C-alpha positions as CSV (number, residue, x, y, z in Angstrom):
1,M,-2.0,20.8,28.3
2,A,-2.6,20.3,24.4
3,R,-4.8,22.4,22.6
4,G,-5.9,21.0,19.3
5,P,-4.4,18.9,16.7
6,K,-0.7,18.2,16.9
7,K,1.3,19.7,14.3
8,H,5.1,18.1,14.6
9,L,6.3,14.7,14.5
10,K,10.0,14.1,15.9
11,R,12.4,11.9,13.6
12,V,13.2,9.2,16.4
13,A,9.1,9.1,16.7
14,A,8.6,8.2,13.1
15,P,7.6,5.1,11.6
16,S,11.1,2.8,10.9
17,H,9.7,1.6,7.5
18,W,10.2,5.3,6.2
19,M,14.3,4.8,7.2
20,L,15.1,8.2,8.2
21,D,18.4,8.8,9.8
22,K,18.0,10.3,13.4
23,M,21.5,12.6,13.1
24,R,20.0,14.7,9.8
25,G,17.9,16.8,11.6
26,V,15.2,16.8,14.7
27,Y,11.8,16.4,12.8
28,A,10.1,14.7,10.5
29,P,7.7,15.6,8.0
30,R,4.0,14.8,10.0
31,P,1.3,13.5,7.1
32,S,-1.1,15.3,7.1
33,Q,-5.1,14.3,8.0
34,G,-5.9,11.6,4.8
35,P,-6.9,8.0,3.5
36,H,-4.0,6.5,5.1
37,K,-3.2,6.5,8.9
38,L,-0.2,8.4,10.0
39,R,1.9,4.9,10.9
40,E,0.8,2.8,7.5
41,C,1.5,5.7,4.9
42,L,4.6,7.6,3.2
43,P,4.2,11.7,2.7
44,L,4.7,12.6,-0.3
45,S,7.6,14.5,0.6
46,I,9.7,11.3,1.7
47,L,8.7,9.4,-1.3
48,L,10.2,12.4,-3.7
49,R,13.2,13.0,-1.9
50,N,14.5,9.9,0.0
51,R,13.1,7.2,-2.7
52,L,12.5,8.4,-6.0
53,K,15.3,11.3,-6.0
54,Y,13.3,13.8,-7.7
55,A,14.4,15.9,-5.2
56,L,17.5,16.8,-2.7
57,T,16.0,19.1,-0.4
58,Y,12.5,19.7,1.3
59,Q,12.4,23.1,0.1
60,E,12.8,21.7,-3.9
61,V,9.9,18.8,-3.0
62,K,7.4,22.0,-2.4
63,Y,8.8,23.8,-5.4
64,I,7.7,20.1,-7.2
65,V,4.0,19.5,-5.6
66,M,3.2,23.2,-5.8
67,Q,3.7,23.4,-9.9
68,R,1.2,20.8,-9.7
69,H,3.6,17.7,-11.4
70,V,2.2,15.0,-8.9
71,K,-1.2,12.9,-9.2
72,V,-2.0,11.0,-6.5
73,D,-4.9,8.1,-7.9
74,G,-5.5,10.3,-11.0
75,K,-5.5,13.8,-9.0
76,V,-3.0,16.7,-8.3
77,R,-2.0,16.5,-4.8
78,T,-0.3,19.9,-3.9
79,D,0.0,18.9,-0.3
80,H,3.8,17.7,0.2
81,C,2.7,15.9,3.4
82,Y,-0.4,14.4,1.6
83,P,-0.2,10.5,3.3
84,A,-0.1,8.1,-0.1
85,G,-0.3,4.5,1.4
86,F,-1.0,1.1,0.2
87,M,-1.9,0.5,-3.6
88,D,-1.6,4.2,-4.6
89,V,-1.0,5.3,-7.9
90,I,1.4,8.2,-8.1
91,G,1.6,9.6,-11.5
92,M,4.5,12.1,-12.3
93,E,3.1,13.5,-16.1
94,K,6.3,15.5,-16.5
95,T,8.4,12.2,-16.5
96,K,5.5,10.0,-18.0
97,E,6.4,7.8,-15.6
98,N,4.0,5.6,-12.6
99,F,4.0,3.9,-9.7
100,R,2.5,1.7,-7.3
101,L,2.7,1.8,-3.8
102,L,3.5,-1.6,-2.2
103,Y,5.4,-3.4,0.2
104,D,8.9,-5.6,-0.1
105,T,9.2,-8.5,2.3
106,K,10.8,-6.6,4.6
107,G,7.7,-4.3,5.3
108,R,8.9,-0.6,3.8
109,Y,7.6,0.6,0.8
110,V,8.6,0.1,-2.7
111,A,7.7,2.7,-5.3
112,H,7.2,0.0,-8.0
113,K,6.8,1.7,-11.8
114,I,4.7,0.8,-13.6
115,T,2.6,0.7,-16.9
116,A,0.5,3.9,-17.8
117,Q,-2.3,0.8,-18.5
118,E,-1.6,-0.6,-15.1
119,A,-2.1,3.4,-13.8
120,A,-5.8,3.7,-14.8
121,Y,-6.8,1.2,-12.0
122,K,-6.1,0.1,-8.7
123,L,-7.1,-2.8,-5.7
124,C,-9.3,-1.7,-3.0
125,R,-9.8,-4.2,-0.1
126,V,-13.5,-3.6,1.6
127,K,-13.3,-3.3,4.6
128,D,-17.1,-3.2,5.5
129,V,-20.4,-3.0,3.6
130,V,-23.2,-0.9,5.3
131,V,-26.8,0.5,4.1
132,G,-26.3,4.3,3.7
133,P,-28.8,7.0,3.7
134,K,-32.2,6.1,1.6
135,G,-31.1,1.9,1.5
136,V,-28.4,2.5,-0.6
137,P,-25.7,0.1,-0.4
138,Q,-22.3,1.2,0.0
139,A,-18.6,-0.5,0.2
140,I,-16.1,1.4,2.7
141,T,-12.3,0.6,1.6
142,H,-9.2,0.7,2.7
143,D,-8.4,4.3,1.5
144,G,-11.4,5.8,2.8
145,R,-13.8,5.8,-0.1
146,T,-17.5,4.7,-0.1
147,L,-18.9,3.3,-3.1
148,R,-22.2,3.1,-3.8
149,Y,-24.8,0.7,-4.9
150,V,-22.0,-2.2,-5.2
151,H,-23.0,-5.5,-6.4
152,P,-24.6,-7.6,-3.9
153,D,-22.5,-10.5,-4.0
154,I,-19.5,-7.9,-2.5
155,K,-18.6,-8.6,0.9
156,R,-16.3,-7.4,3.5
157,N,-12.5,-8.8,2.6
158,D,-13.2,-9.1,-1.0
159,T,-11.1,-6.9,-3.3
160,V,-12.4,-4.5,-5.8
161,R,-10.9,-3.3,-9.0
162,L,-11.7,0.4,-9.3
163,D,-11.2,2.6,-12.3
164,L,-9.3,5.9,-11.3
165,E,-10.9,8.0,-13.9
166,T,-14.2,7.5,-13.6
167,G,-14.6,6.1,-9.5
168,K,-16.3,3.0,-11.1
169,V,-15.9,-0.7,-10.1
170,L,-14.6,-2.9,-13.0
171,D,-14.1,-6.1,-11.4
172,Y,-14.0,-7.8,-7.9
173,V,-12.8,-10.8,-6.4
174,K,-14.1,-13.2,-3.5
175,F,-11.6,-13.9,-0.4
176,E,-11.7,-17.8,-1.6
177,L,-9.0,-20.4,-0.9
178,G,-7.1,-20.4,-3.6
179,N,-6.6,-17.0,-4.7
180,V,-3.2,-14.7,-4.6
181,V,-2.9,-12.4,-1.6
182,M,-0.6,-9.9,-0.1
183,I,0.3,-9.7,3.6
184,T,-0.2,-5.8,4.6
185,G,1.0,-6.2,8.2
186,G,2.8,-8.1,10.8
187,N,5.9,-10.4,10.5
188,N,4.8,-11.4,7.0
189,Q,4.4,-8.0,5.8
190,G,5.2,-8.0,2.0
191,R,5.0,-11.8,1.5
192,V,2.6,-12.9,-1.3
193,G,1.2,-16.2,-1.8
194,T,-2.2,-18.2,-1.8
195,I,-4.9,-18.9,0.9
196,V,-4.6,-22.7,1.9
197,H,-6.7,-22.5,5.1
198,R,-9.1,-20.5,7.1
199,E,-9.7,-20.8,10.8
200,T,-12.2,-20.0,12.4
201,H,-12.3,-18.7,16.0
202,P,-15.4,-17.0,17.7
203,G,-14.9,-14.5,19.7
204,S,-11.1,-14.0,18.3
205,F,-9.1,-13.7,15.3
206,E,-9.7,-15.4,12.3
207,I,-6.2,-17.1,11.2
208,I,-5.3,-17.2,7.6
209,H,-3.1,-20.1,6.4
210,I,-0.9,-19.3,3.1
211,Q,1.4,-21.0,0.8
212,D,4.4,-19.0,-1.1
213,A,5.7,-19.8,-4.7
214,R,8.1,-22.1,-3.6
215,G,6.2,-24.0,-0.7
216,N,7.0,-21.7,2.0
217,K,3.7,-21.7,4.3
218,F,2.7,-19.3,7.2
219,A,0.0,-17.9,9.0
220,T,-1.3,-14.7,9.9
221,R,-4.8,-12.7,11.0
222,L,-7.5,-12.0,8.7
223,S,-7.2,-8.3,8.8
224,N,-3.4,-8.2,7.6
225,V,-4.4,-10.4,4.5
226,M,-5.4,-8.6,1.2
227,V,-6.3,-10.7,-2.5
228,I,-4.5,-9.2,-5.2
229,G,-6.2,-11.6,-8.3
230,K,-8.2,-14.4,-9.3
231,G,-6.5,-17.8,-8.8
232,T,-2.5,-18.0,-8.9
233,K,-2.9,-14.7,-11.3
234,A,-2.2,-11.3,-9.7
235,W,-4.0,-8.3,-11.4
236,I,-1.1,-5.9,-10.5
237,S,2.6,-6.5,-11.1
238,L,4.6,-7.3,-8.1
239,P,8.2,-5.4,-7.2
240,K,11.4,-7.1,-7.5
241,G,11.2,-10.7,-5.9
242,N,7.1,-11.5,-6.6
243,G,6.5,-11.2,-2.5
244,I,8.9,-14.4,-2.0
245,K,10.8,-13.9,1.3
246,Q,14.4,-15.3,1.1
247,T,16.3,-16.8,4.6
248,E,19.0,-14.9,6.1
249,V,21.7,-16.5,4.3
250,E,20.1,-15.7,0.8
251,D,19.6,-12.5,1.6
252,R,23.6,-11.7,3.1
253,L,25.0,-13.5,-0.3
254,Q,22.6,-11.1,-2.4
255,R,24.1,-8.3,-0.4
256,L,27.5,-9.3,-0.6
257,A,27.2,-10.2,-4.3
258,K,25.8,-6.1,-4.6
259,A,28.5,-4.6,-2.9
260,A,31.1,-6.4,-4.9
261,S,29.7,-5.8,-8.2
262,A,29.6,-2.0,-7.2
């Protein structure tokens, strides 16, 4: 009989987007409790060792974080299993590098390198707007934040631009037709496009129709869509490919060309 929380995670049971090979060990780093869900996050140990290559081993990751070199959203994190997630800003003061965690068009996390100016803010999707104790209006964001005294125009599914140093809302954008969005879940995860149509189905899932920069159209659930800018201009820089999904043939040719040049 299980007693208490689970403390281990088998490697074969880890999320596939972590891209861990199943033969190099039995276990995987189990993410700590935090702002992002276990299957939707990337632990700092995998980010530093497997993605950014700052460390060769799990032990080296512990040395790095315990020396307080790693910041997530402007705060030092010494937990090597801290769950970093979508839109989080990873700062490395020693190397003067900043990264934003975004998705590629295959649904995998990309540590996208950004400037110091862009690292000063992040975008948060508003999951709900509630009235808290003493009648204080509060917005709950996708990364577990509670923003008090939000602008009355900010509603569910809108996006706010947050200053990481002060925690204040700098700007917001409404969930409206014509705005640029990024898909955060489903088969189209990581794709970027503009909203062209919104289907409402009372009692069921709302469907959003999106068109990318190439003119390709696709549809997904409302819960998978996050606005990232006003009109066609995004508030953040995008990873390589700008969120445009390649066809199977284009993807294969690109991989062959890369292999030939290596």
